[in-house]
N, C-alpha and C positions, 0 to 999 in steps of 0.2 A: 890620609891618615898620616900624623907627625912623626918627626923622625925619631922621636924616643919610643913611640908605640911601634914602629916598625923595627927597632932595634930590639925589643922586648919580643915582640912576635918572633923576630928569627932564632933568638936564644931557645924560646920554647919550641918551635920547630925542629932546630938541631938536637934537642934533648930527646924529641918525640921520636925523630929519624933514628936515632941512635937506640932507642928503647925497641923499636919497631925492628929494625935490621937484626939485633940479637935475637929475638922471636921468629924471624923469617925462615923458611924452609930453603936452606942456600942450594939444594938440588935443582930448585923449580927455578933459580934464577941464571941459566946459563947464557941467556940474550936479552935483548931490550923488549921482547914480547914479554919474557917470564917476569921480568921485573914488574913489567906495567900491571899484570894480571895478581901478581905478589902484594903490591902495594895497593891496589882498588882493594882487593879483599880485606886487607887489614882495615884500609882506611874505614870501608864500610861496616865491619864488623866492629871495630874498636873505637872509631875517632868521630866521623862524621854523628853518628848517633848521640853521642854525648853534648857534643855542639849544638845540634838541633834541639835535643832536650834543655840545655840550659836557654836557648834562643826561646822555647816554648815556655818555661816556667817563669821566664822574665816578661814575657807580652802577656801572659795570661794572668799573672799573678797569683797562681794557686798549683797547689800539689795535691789536692784533694779527691778524693773516691777510689772506686775499683779501676785497677791497671787494665789496659787493652793493649795487645801487640798490633802497631800499625804497620805495614810495610810500605817504605819510602825511597825515594831516589837517595836519600842520604843514610840507608840502612833500617834495620829493623827499631821502632820507636815504643816505647814503653810509655804510653800517656795514659793519664790519670782520666777520670770521667768528667769532672769539672773543667780540667784542659780540653778535653773533648767538645764538650758544649759550648764553651767560648771561642773555639775555633772554627765552629760550624759544619762540622765532619756529620754525615748522614750517619744514622742508627744501623748498627751492626757492620759499617765499613771494616774493611780490612785492609783495603789499600788507602794511600794519600791521594790527596786530588791531581797532583802532575803526576804519578805514576798512574792512574787512572787514565788519564789525559794521553798520556805515551801509549798505555793499551791499546786505547780506542782508535789512535792514530795508526798503528800496526793491525789491529782487526778489520780497519777499512780498507786496508790493501792487501793483506795476506790472509792465508788460511788461520784458522785459531791455532793449530798445531806449529805452523812456520813463526806465526807471532809469540807463541812462547819461547821459542829458541832465539830469536831476534832480539826480544828484549832482555833474555840474559845476557845475547852477546855484547849489545849495546848500553847496558846500565850496570851491569854485575848483578841484578836483583832478578829472582826467579818467581815467574807468576805461569801457573800452569793453564795449558789451554782449556780446561773446563771452567777455569775463572774467567779465564778473558771472555769465553760465549757467554757467561753467566753475567758478567757485567754489561755487556751491549746489550743482551736483553731486559737487563734492569733499566738501561738509560731511558728517560722521556726525551727526546731529541725534538726541538721546536726549528722548524722551518723559517729562515730569516725572512723579516719584513724589508724589502727594499728601499735603500735609501731615498732615491730619486722615484719620480713618476713614471709608472711603465706604460712604455707606447707599442712595444713589440712582445707577443707572445706566441711560442711556437710549441706544437703537440705531437708526440709521436709514439709508437707503441715498443716495448722492448719483449724479451723472452727470458722465462727463468725455469728452470729444471726442478721439478718438485719430485720429492722421495714418493715413490709410489707402496703398495702392501706387499707384502712378502711374495714371491715367484710371479710378480705382476711386471714390475720395473717401474722406470721414472716415466714422467710424461712432463711436456712442455705447456707453461700457461703464460700469458699476457701480462703486461703492467706497463702502466701509463706513465711518462715523462713530461715533464713541462719546463720550459725554459725561459724565464722571463728577463728580457733585455739583453739577450744572450749572457748574462752573467748568472743569474742564481738558478739552481736546481731543485727540483723536486721530483721524487718517484712515488709511486701508489700502486699499492697490489689490492686488486678487488674492493677498491675503495675510491670510487669515480668521483662520488660526492665532496670527499675530502680535498681531490684536485680542485676540483671548480670551486671549494670555498677558499682553498688558497689563493687561487688568481683573484677572486674579487674581494678577499680582504685587503689586496694592494691598492695604491693610488693610482688608477687606471685612467689614462688620458683619451682625449675623444679628437680623431678617431683612435681606436686600438687596433693595430694590425695583426691578424691571426694567422700564422703560417701553418701548414700542414701539409701530407700527402692527401690521398685521395681516397682513405679509407675512411667507410662511415663512422667507425668508433671514434677517431677522431674530431671528426665534423659534429658530430651529437654532442661530445663536451664541448667544442666550442661555442655552439649555439647556446650555451649555459654562461658565457662570459660576457660581463655587463650587460648593457643594453643592444636589442637588434640595430637601433639606429646608430649606435656607438663603433660597432664592430666592421672591420674591413679584412674580410677573408679574402687571403691569396691563395691557390694553389700553389705549391713548390714547383717552381720551374723546372728542377730538374727531374722531378717524377713524372712531368708531364713530357719531357723529352724522352725518359725511359720506356713510357708507354707508347709513344708515337713509334719509337723504332721497332716495337714488338710487333707492330702490323707486318713489315717486312714488303718485299715487293720492289718496285724502283727506286734507286736510291736517289734519282734525281726528284722523285714526286716527294718522298721524306724530306729532303733536304728544304724544297721547296716550302711544304708544310712549317717545317719549323721555322722558316723566316717569318711566315705569316704571324704562327703562333706568339714569336717573340714579339711582335707588333701588337699582339693582342686582337688578331683578326681570325676569331674564330668562324665566323661563317665562311670565309674563303677558304681555310684550311679544310672544311668540311668537304667544301665543292669540290678539292681534288680528289676525293675519294668515291666520288658518286657513281661512277661506273665501275668500281672494284666490287669484287666479291669476296667472301670468306668471313670466316666467324671473326678472325683479329681485326679485319676492317669493321664489322659490325660493332665488335667490343669496345673500338676505339673511338669510334662516332658517338655511341651512346656515353661513354666517358668524358667527352666533350661537351655534350649536352648535359649531363648531370651536373659538371663542374664549371659551367659556362659562366657564370657570375664570379668564380674566382679567378678567372682567367684574365690579366690584367696588361695593358702594354709594358712589358717587361725591358724591353729596350729603353723607353722613357724613365721607367722607375728607376732603372740603374744609372743611366746617365745623368741623372739629375739627383741621385742619391735620395731618393724620396723616402724608401724603407728596403728592406731586404725582400729578396725575390726567390729566396729558397728557405729550408727548416734546417739547412745542416749545423745551426747551433744546436738543436735538440739532439739531431741524431749523432753529433760529436759526445752530447751529453750520454746518450744511451752505449755507447762504446765505451765511455770511461767508467759508468757504472758496472758495466759486463766485465770490465778486467777484475771487478772482485766477485760479481755474482756466479761468473762462468768460468773461475778457475778451474785447473784440471781436475775432473772428477766430483765436481761439487753439485750435491743434489740437498734440497731445503725442503723441511717441513713446514707446512702451510702457514702455521701460526709463528714462524720466525721470519718469513718473506721480508715484511714491511720492516722489521727492525733494521737487516741487514741492508735493505735499500737505504734506511734512513742514517746509519752510519756513513755509509758510503757518501750520500749528499751532503752530510755535517761536514766531512771531510773537505769534500769539493768545494763547498762554501764557505771554507775557512773559518768554521766554528770550532775546529780542533787545535787551531793554531796556538802555539805554545810561546 
């Protein structure tokens, strides 16, 4: 801004400040916080809406049509129908796009009630919790297409608590989460096909490393990714070790088995338990047999950095998603689960960045 315009602006601001100070409630300005709140309130009510409307009128070139009130980060704007049309606002929308994005960011991290409190504290604009919830439910969240070719996919399941019928109580159900390349998040409830379609819509390389624990539900999904000849299925090392130590008994034997499995020597590890009895031993040997093709030479893969050997990326994703869907006391209606999963993933994928 040139010097002469800066001087004009300063003179206008001094006059504006004088007028606002004369009208301010002096009893509320006993400290800096009180002054901040007073000035912000006056700016949002009297100043920034007028500036915003001036910008809008000049940009759209029109002041024609019925008036609709729109809440925004610069206060309440009284926009004309033609202005709304030319600005590309959605029909019946009562919140500006930037205010909507701020609300969605908060709703992706907080309960709707807390989002109401936080948006007012941070912006000075009040948006009720029911409006916050309605906003989330109205969104059509799209999962991101990866910018790079995908060489690793990890899948795991999480839990969500559903609201039950009166006097019956809540219950827990599974949802599935996928993590692409350790970067992109996707979560799906009662929609396994959507998860499969999302993965297959990416640019998948050959071989495609697919990581997961020993759960059948995970591997049933994995078997639908890409072509069978393209997939490289790897059993998560840490789940393998966890199952090993459930056997119990001789610690020396367990350590020896762990060393052999670390090198991918399944038969040698099984041989250590030949003379052992008990349900846990039988279960573990059956587990090894079932997942034999997914047990690789973890030592070599890690040393040569061939690929990941654990599904930690997707387990981390489940924990991060869980910080929203498992907040204290949260219970969800079946029809709202996918939307809350989607808004949380949209936030984690950076799609709600401002």
